[in-house]
N, C-alpha and C positions, 0 to 999 in steps of 0.2 A: 707504561712503555713496557716493551718485552726486551729485555738484555739476554742477545744470543737467541738460538731455538727453543721456544718454548717446550716444546715436545720432549727436546732431548733431557732440559733439565729435568722436566719432570718425569723419566725414566731414570734420571741418573738419580733423582731423591727416592725415586719408588726402589731403587735396587739397594741403595745405603740405608733407609730408613727402614724399608718393610720387608728386608730380607729374613730377618728372625719371627715375623710375623707368619711369613709363607711356610719355614721351616717348623715352625713349632706352634703357630697356632697363636700366642698371643706374645706381644713385646711390649715392655715400658717404652711409652713416647717421652713422658717430661717429669718434672719435679716437683714443684710447689710455689706457692706465692705467699707471704705474709707482711706483716706490717713490720718486721723484723727479719725478713728473709736474706738467708746468705749462710753459708759456711756449711752445705748441707750434703750430702754423697746421695748418688742414685745408687741403686742396689738390683742385683734380681738376677737370676740366669735362665736366656730365653730358650735354651736346648730343651726344657722339659714341655713345654706348650701353656705355661703357667708362671708366672712371676710377678712380683711385686715390686712398685717404683715407691721409694722413698724420700724425699726432700727435706733439706732443714728449716729450719725457720720457727721463730717464737709464738705462733700463733696455735691459740687450743684448739679450735676448730677445724677438721680435716674432713673434707669432700673427695670421696674416691670416685672416678670417672672411669667409666669403660667405656672406650669409643670404637664402633662397629662401622667398619669402612672397608668399599671394595678395592683393596688396593692392589688387585689382579684381575687379568681378565679384559674385557672389551670396556667397561669404563672405568680403570684403574687412575686415569689421569680425574676422574672427578674424586676418586678416593685420595687421591694425593693431594689435591686442592683442599678438603674438607679437614686431612691432617694436620698440614701446615696451617689452615686457620685456627683448626685448636692449638697449635703452638705459640701463635702472635696471640691468642686470649691469654694464655698464660704469662707471656711476657711482659702484658698490659697490666693484669693484676697484680703482677709482682713490683711493678715500675708505678703502680698508683698507690700502692702500700695498704691493698685489701688484704683485711684481717682473718686471714682463711689461709690454712695449706691445701693446694691441691696434688693429688696425686693420680696418676693417670697410668690405664693399661689400655693397649690397641687390639683389635684383633679383626682378620681377613675375612669379609662376608663372602668374598668371591661371585658376589652378586647372586647367590642363589639361596633359598628359602632356607631350605636344609643345614646347610652350612653356617647360614647365620644364625641358626636357633642353636645347634651346635657352639657356637661361638658365642652367642650368648651366656649359654648354661655354663661356660667353663670360666668366664670372667665374673660371674656370678659367685662360681665355687669361690674365687678371690677375695670375695666380700666388698665388691663395690655398693656404692651406694646409689649410682645412677647411669644408665646407659645413654648414647647420643649416637648421632651418624644415619646411617641407611642408605644404600643409594637406589634402591629401589622399591617397591610399594608392595611388592610380592615378598620381600624381607623384610620390610617393616611391618605388614600385617603379622607376619610369624613370630615377631620378636614382640610387636603389641599385645597379642594374645598373650606371650610366657609372663612380659613385664607384669601385667594385669595380675595373672595367677600366682606371682610370689611377691605383689606389691614392692615394685622399684621402678620409681620414675624415669620415663625415656622421653629424649628430648630428639625428635626425627629432625633432620637437618635439610634434607633432599627429597625424599620422596614426594609424590606430588598428586598420590589419588586423595581427591577430597573426602572419600569416605573415612579416612583416619581419624581426622577430625570431625566427620559428619554420622551418618549412620553408623559406622563403626566405634566410634569414640569409646573410651575410657576412662576411669579417674586418674590412670598414671600414663594416659600418652598424651604429649605435648607436642608443638611443631613451630620451630621458628622460619623456616621456609614457607614460600607462597604454594598453595597448592592449584590445580587446573584452572578451577571458576575462577580465584583470585585473580592467574592472569590473565587469563581469557575476557573477562569482562570488560574490563578497561581498552583491552587491544582492541575488540569488537566494537566497541562504543565508539572509538577515535574512529577506526576505519571507515563506520557508516558514515560519521560526521564531513571526511576528508578524503576517503578513497574512492567511494561509490557504494551501490546499493546490490549488485549483482557480483558472485564469486565463486571463483571454483575452489576445491581444497585438495591438499596432497597430503597424506597423514602416513608415516611409517605403520605398517601392520602389527600391532601390536597394543598393549593395553594402554601405553601412555598415549600413542597416537594419536589412536581414536580418541581418547578419552579429553585430550586438546581439543580434538578439531571438533569435538559435541559440544564442549564448552563453549566454542567461539560461534558455533552456528547457531546454539539454542538464544545466545545473546545477540547476534546480530539480526535474528528472524524479529526479534522482540523489539528492534528498532527498524525496522522494514529492509530487511536485507534477503536477498533470494539466490540461495545455491544451484549454479549453473550446471557444475560436474563437480563429482568426488572420485578421485582416486587414489588406489591404497597399494604402493610397493611393498613389497617384503622389507622385513627388518633386514639390515646388511646388504641392500641391493647395491649393485655397483652400476647398470644403465638406467635411466629415469628415460630414456628418449618415446619409449611407447604412451608413457604417463604425460610428457611435456607436449605430444602432439595431439594427445586428446584434452586438453586444456586451450592448445593452441587454435583448435577448431571452434570455439567458444567465443562470444562477444562478452566475456567477464571484464568487468571493471577493474579486478584485482585479483589476485592468487595468492591464496594461504597457504604456506607450507609447514608442516610441523614434521619436521624430522631433526633429530639430535647427532650430535659427535661426528661420525664420520657419513653418516649417513646426509646430515644437514650441509657438511661441505661438498660432499660430491653432489648432491641435488643443486646446489646455489651454483658451482661452476658449471653443470649442465643447463642448468636454466638460461644461465647469460650467455653461454656459447650457442644454444639455438636462436638468441635473439628475442627472446620472449618477453625482454624487459622493454623491450621496443612498442609491444604491444599492450602492455598490461602492467599494472603496480604489483610488485611482490610483495609479501609479507613473510617475513622468516625471524628466527631468532634472530637477537642481536648480540651475543655473546662473543668473547673473546677470543674463544673456541673455535666459532665458527668465523670468525674476520683472519685469524691468523691461519688459518686452515685454505679458506675459498681466497684470500685479499680481495683485487681489484673487483673479482666475480661478484661480491657481495655489496659493493659500493651502490647505494641507490634503493637499497631495499629498507621497506619500514618493517617495524616491530614496536616491542614491549620491552623494556627493562629494568628487572627488579632491583639491578646492582651494574654497576659496573667501577672498572678501576679510575675512569674520566670523570666521575662526578665531583662538583665540587663543590664550594660552601653556597653558591649561589642558588642550587638545586637541594642540599642537604639541611641549609641553615647552619652548620658548624663546620671544624675542619679538622674533624676526627678520621675521615677518608684518607688526607693526606698522611695523617701519622699509619693509619694501618697498612697503606699502600706502600709506603716508605718501608716498616716493619716487615711485613709480608714480602717483599724482593729480597730483605736481609736474610732472613730464613730459609725463602724458598729459590733459593741460587736464583735470584734475580725477574723470576716470572712474575706476571700480573696476577693478583686475586682474581676468580672468577665469584659468579656468584653463590656457588658451592664454599666456598671460602668463608665469603663474609656468613653466612649461615650457620656456617659449623663455630665461627666465632663467635656471634651471636648468641647461639645454643649456651656455648659454654658460660659467658657471660652473664644468659638469662640464669644458668643452674647456679654459678657463685652467687649470685646477688640475692637468691632466694636462698640459701644456705645463710647468707651474712645476717639475711633480715630475720629470720626464722631464730639465727643462732645455734640452730641444729640442723642435722642432716638425719633424721630419721623420714621414713617415706612420707609418715601424715603431714610432717611438717613442713617438708618441702614442696609437697603438691599444696597445701595451702598456702604456701609464699608465692608460687609460681603463678596461682591463678589470679590475673590482675596485675599482674608483675608489669611497670612500666621501664625502658631503658632508651636511652640516646647513645646511638653508635653509627658507624660511617656513612649510615645511609638516611640519618635522621632517626626521629624517635619511633620506636616499635613497642606495641604492647600486647601482651598474652590474655585472650577473653576468658573469661571464668565460665561463658556458657557451652565452650567448644574446646578450650585451649589450644586455639589457633592463633599466630601471631599477625598481626596487622602489619601491612608493608606499602608502602610508598611503591608506585610504579611511573616509568616514564616511558610515555610514545615518544619513538625516536627515527629518524633515519641514517645508516650509514654512509659514512663521507670520508673523501680520503684524509691520510692524520697530517697533511702538509701544513706546516707549521707549528707543529706540534712535537714535544718529546715520545710521540706513540709512532711504533713504525707499522703499524696495522691498521683498517680501517675502525673509526671509532663513531661512536653513537652524537648526533646532532641533537639535543634533547629539545623536543617541539610542544609537549604538554605535560605538567604532571600532576599524576591522580595521586591524591592524598591517600594515606594509608587506612582513614577509616571507612575508605569509599568504596573498597574494593571486595566486600566479603558479603554473603549474604546474611539477612538478619537472624539473630540467633533462633528466633522460632523456625526458620527456614531451613536447617542445616539437617535437620533429623538425628542431631544428637540430644541425648538426655542424660547428664550427670546428675 
């Protein structure tokens, strides 16, 4: 459920929590967790651009995490979601009595590879043990190379380029979120079985939009699909009328749209106002960001869900999502967690579990412990594969419906089919990854 205006509360959190990061580069985010946690003080002066946070507690093992989040710029909401997800993970580790002290520093990548690399260097100078975060594949690629060169484990939590855990994989890079193929394989298979065989596509004209469309098209063609039209609006476009008219002139069974953020909201509204949904089914993102922004215009849209606050024990097999959503709303000023919140949360939990099981925070010990580690969380069980360091993720095919009768105030997914976590990745021998 969204308490108040989600965009406003995210901005308020950004102003409150990220001010030091924007001004000085690096800011202390959180303290520690340990079996006897308590009585500690946070420390550090953010004005210098490099600061240390120390939490109290009785644990002998300390894990120092450097968070790299885009907390300013066009994707700042994603960065804030990642950051709050990390905070919830720290709270849960403490409440669960983890025998581990966690110290964190965070830095703003501004969604820029050069800035991200600069912030990674600054964090590593602060003696961090691991990196986590990253909101774009270009930034993730730069930091991944740096992490490999300096033997610092990296847990990617948002960047989706498949090659990061594919042909460009390395010993020190791991990923908790889904990549483009992992997202689109079940999406395309379900669409071919339920929506028809002919389709048009629209993807924002940049790396993610094209890669996401390509992944869907490749799988759809393998299942008898036929593309009848493809359009590529500019990233940040405000008028989609030309693209929509081209699609409307086809006899497609459905229309795949791969536009995110503001692009996804604007295109969903214009598709609905044009009346295209009366002519063909529409497949879009199913995120809370889209639903909150587009409102009724996205009701009836199909898509794939890697995570949603509305997931219940019926879908996940446990009640952890209820706890996660409750605590996320508490820390995040009432906003609901997004996919990015969840993958950031799980990334920290994976790192913490690896440190505890290894009894060490040295790079080699963490890498060894992360390979094959499994963890049950708010969306069910996830496991990091040893062969490519990619986490398995369940996904759900869904349709956005009215929230009437629920405690949500924006369209939510009706879950139509589950795609098990171990069914959405390429076989290890086909990833191009050699570790």
